[in-house]
C-alpha positions as CSV (number, residue, x, y, z in Angstrom):
1,M,77.2,73.6,145.5
2,D,75.7,71.3,148.1
3,H,74.0,73.1,151.0
4,A,74.3,71.8,154.5
5,G,73.1,72.5,158.0
6,I,75.0,72.4,161.3
7,V,73.2,70.9,164.3
8,F,74.5,71.0,167.9
9,D,72.7,68.6,170.2
10,H,73.5,69.0,173.9
11,V,77.1,69.8,173.1
12,R,79.7,70.2,175.9
13,K,83.3,71.1,176.0
14,E,85.1,70.6,179.3
15,Y,88.9,70.9,179.5
16,P,91.1,68.6,181.6
17,D,91.4,71.2,184.4
18,G,87.6,71.2,184.8
19,T,87.0,74.5,182.9
20,V,83.7,74.3,181.1
21,A,83.8,76.4,177.9
22,V,80.5,75.2,176.7
23,G,78.1,73.4,179.1
24,D,75.1,72.2,177.2
25,L,74.5,73.8,173.8
26,S,71.7,72.9,171.4
27,L,71.5,75.0,168.3
28,A,70.9,74.6,164.5
29,V,72.2,76.5,161.6
30,T,69.8,76.1,158.7
31,P,71.1,75.6,155.1
32,G,71.9,78.8,153.3
33,E,71.7,81.1,156.4
34,V,74.3,83.3,158.2
35,L,74.2,82.6,161.9
36,C,76.3,85.0,164.0
37,L,77.5,84.0,167.5
38,V,77.8,87.0,169.8
39,G,78.5,87.6,173.4
40,P,81.2,88.8,175.9
41,S,84.7,87.6,175.8
42,G,85.1,84.1,177.3
43,C,81.6,83.0,176.5
44,G,82.6,80.1,174.3
45,K,82.0,81.6,170.9
46,S,85.2,80.5,169.2
47,T,85.2,77.2,171.0
48,T,81.7,76.5,169.7
49,L,82.8,77.4,166.1
50,R,86.0,75.3,166.3
51,M,84.2,72.2,167.5
52,V,82.4,72.0,164.1
53,N,85.7,71.3,162.3
54,R,87.2,69.6,165.3
55,L,90.0,72.1,165.9
56,V,88.5,71.7,169.4
57,E,87.2,68.3,170.3
58,P,83.7,68.2,172.0
59,T,83.5,66.2,175.2
60,G,79.8,65.5,175.0
61,G,76.8,65.7,172.8
62,T,76.7,65.5,169.0
63,I,77.5,67.9,166.2
64,T,76.4,67.1,162.6
65,V,77.1,68.8,159.3
66,D,74.7,67.8,156.6
67,G,73.5,65.0,158.9
68,A,76.9,63.5,159.4
69,D,78.4,63.3,162.9
70,V,81.7,65.2,162.8
71,L,83.2,62.8,165.3
72,S,82.7,59.9,163.0
73,Q,84.8,61.5,160.3
74,D,88.5,61.7,159.8
75,P,89.4,65.2,161.2
76,V,91.9,66.1,158.5
77,R,89.4,65.2,155.7
78,L,86.7,67.0,157.7
79,R,88.7,70.3,157.9
80,R,89.5,70.2,154.2
81,S,85.8,70.0,153.4
82,I,84.8,73.0,155.6
83,G,85.7,76.6,154.8
84,Y,87.4,78.3,157.6
85,V,88.3,82.0,157.8
86,I,90.0,83.7,160.7
87,Q,90.8,87.3,161.7
88,H,94.5,87.3,160.6
89,V,93.9,85.0,157.6
90,G,97.0,82.9,158.0
91,L,98.2,83.1,154.4
92,F,101.5,81.4,153.6
93,P,103.9,84.4,153.3
94,H,106.3,82.7,150.8
95,R,103.5,81.5,148.5
96,T,101.7,83.7,145.9
97,V,98.1,84.6,146.1
98,A,97.2,82.0,143.5
99,Q,99.3,79.3,145.3
100,N,97.6,80.2,148.6
101,V,94.1,79.8,147.1
102,A,95.2,76.5,145.5
103,T,96.3,75.0,148.9
104,V,93.4,72.7,149.5
105,P,92.9,71.6,145.9
106,G,96.6,70.7,146.0
107,L,96.1,68.6,149.1
108,L,93.2,66.9,147.5
109,K,95.3,66.1,144.4
110,W,93.3,68.1,141.9
111,D,94.9,68.2,138.5
112,K,96.7,71.4,137.5
113,A,94.1,72.6,134.9
114,R,91.2,72.1,137.2
115,T,93.0,73.9,140.0
116,R,94.1,76.8,137.8
117,E,90.5,77.3,136.5
118,R,89.1,77.3,140.1
119,V,91.7,79.7,141.4
120,E,91.0,82.2,138.6
121,Q,87.3,81.8,139.1
122,L,87.6,82.5,142.8
123,L,89.9,85.5,142.6
124,D,87.5,87.1,140.1
125,L,84.7,86.3,142.5
126,V,86.3,88.2,145.4
127,G,87.4,91.1,143.2
128,L,91.1,90.3,142.9
129,P,91.6,89.4,139.2
130,H,94.1,86.6,138.7
131,A,96.0,88.6,136.0
132,T,96.6,91.4,138.5
133,Y,96.9,89.6,141.8
134,G,97.7,86.0,141.2
135,K,101.5,86.4,141.3
136,R,101.6,88.8,144.2
137,Y,102.7,87.8,147.7
138,P,100.7,88.5,150.9
139,H,103.0,91.3,152.0
140,E,102.2,93.2,148.8
141,L,98.4,93.3,149.7
142,S,96.3,95.5,151.9
143,G,94.6,94.0,155.0
144,G,91.3,93.9,153.1
145,E,92.9,92.2,150.1
146,R,94.5,89.6,152.3
147,Q,91.1,88.9,153.9
148,R,89.6,88.4,150.4
149,V,92.3,85.9,149.6
150,G,91.4,84.1,152.8
151,V,87.8,83.9,151.8
152,A,88.7,82.7,148.3
153,R,91.0,80.0,149.8
154,A,88.1,78.9,152.1
155,L,85.8,78.6,149.1
156,A,88.3,76.6,147.0
157,V,86.6,73.2,147.1
158,E,83.0,74.5,147.3
159,P,82.5,73.7,151.0
160,P,79.1,72.8,152.3
161,V,79.6,75.3,155.2
162,M,81.9,78.1,156.1
163,L,83.1,78.9,159.6
164,M,84.3,82.5,160.2
165,D,86.0,83.7,163.3
166,E,86.2,87.5,163.5
167,P,86.9,87.5,159.7
168,F,87.0,91.2,159.2
169,G,88.4,92.3,162.6
170,A,91.9,93.2,161.4
171,V,90.6,95.5,158.7
172,D,90.2,99.2,159.0
173,P,86.6,100.5,159.6
174,Q,86.0,101.7,156.0
175,G,87.5,98.6,154.5
176,R,85.5,96.4,156.9
177,R,82.2,97.9,155.9
178,R,83.0,97.3,152.2
179,L,84.1,93.7,152.9
180,Q,80.9,93.1,154.9
181,Q,78.7,94.1,152.0
182,E,80.8,92.2,149.5
183,F,80.7,89.1,151.6
184,L,77.0,89.4,152.0
185,E,76.5,89.6,148.2
186,L,78.8,86.6,147.8
187,Q,77.0,84.6,150.4
188,R,73.6,85.3,148.9
189,S,74.8,84.5,145.4
190,L,76.3,81.1,146.4
191,G,73.8,80.2,149.0
192,L,76.5,79.5,151.6
193,T,75.7,78.2,155.0
194,V,77.8,80.4,157.4
195,M,78.5,80.2,161.1
196,M,80.3,83.4,162.2
197,V,81.8,84.7,165.4
198,T,81.9,88.4,165.9
199,H,82.4,90.6,169.0
200,D,80.6,93.4,167.2
201,M,76.9,93.4,167.5
202,R,76.6,96.0,164.7
203,E,78.4,93.6,162.3
204,A,76.0,90.8,163.4
205,V,73.0,93.0,162.6
206,I,74.3,93.7,159.1
207,L,75.3,90.2,158.2
208,A,73.2,87.7,160.1
209,D,69.9,86.1,159.2
210,R,69.8,85.0,162.9
211,I,71.9,85.9,165.9
212,A,72.8,83.6,168.8
213,V,73.6,85.5,172.0
214,L,75.8,83.4,174.3
215,S,76.8,84.0,178.0
216,K,79.6,82.3,179.9
217,G,79.7,78.5,179.5
218,G,78.2,78.8,176.0
219,V,74.7,79.3,177.5
220,L,72.3,80.3,174.7
221,E,70.5,83.4,176.0
222,Q,68.6,84.3,172.9
223,L,68.3,83.1,169.3
224,G,66.4,85.2,166.7
225,T,66.6,87.6,163.8
226,P,68.5,90.8,164.3
227,D,65.2,92.7,164.8
228,E,63.9,90.1,167.3
229,V,67.1,90.4,169.3
230,T,67.6,94.1,169.2
231,D,63.9,95.1,169.6
232,A,62.9,92.5,172.2
233,P,65.9,91.3,174.3
234,A,65.0,87.9,175.9
235,N,66.3,88.9,179.4
236,A,68.5,91.3,181.3
237,F,71.7,89.7,180.2
238,V,70.9,90.3,176.5
239,A,69.7,93.8,177.2
240,D,72.9,94.7,179.1
241,F,75.0,93.2,176.3
242,L,73.1,95.3,173.7
243,A,73.5,98.4,175.8
244,D,77.3,98.2,175.4
245,F,76.7,99.0,171.7
246,G,74.2,101.7,172.1
247,T,71.2,101.7,169.7
248,V,71.8,98.9,167.2
249,A,68.3,98.4,165.8
250,G,67.3,99.9,162.5
């Protein structure tokens, strides 16, 4: 699997009504790391994430993935090459688990044998053996199982990066903890480059190699390891944000 980095260079997102979601963000996600974006609601976390695969179009600056400017690429092709996992998964309800995972390979015209092999490999990887789960439909799965299918689908074409927006937010607390650990093992084994949005600082501490704390307008208040952020908040804003979660270090 190719490893890639994501670089934001003075990126801005301003909407037609004058609302500035992200003012001037410079940030780099290094190959093979998990970078978590945290911050209060409305600080531009999801907007920042979605500008990488152009679900939201930046209005200024440059975003590169593995050195290539995203704005120079066909947006459909770009999205098919980047893994994307969201809170409510978005599985196709009338397609089986195997058919859902095969979505992007199908769009890319992979042959049936290659697609079948990849689907079986991925379902085993996320702990949902094809023989047991491949023919099931999304409504027959638990929330945690649906989320695993979403991760498998995102990994289908070995993307250089994965974008994850509150990926485990819809799962019950016990299932969420299990999924976090399983995802971390999967990420480490594959060397995935991951940019993740979470509202939960505790989740960021568990999963992230580095944490980016954003304030309104996508202002980067602090960037560091979980220990650096929790043990030495850069300013009052970060300290106040951390206080909402109690003691998170350790």
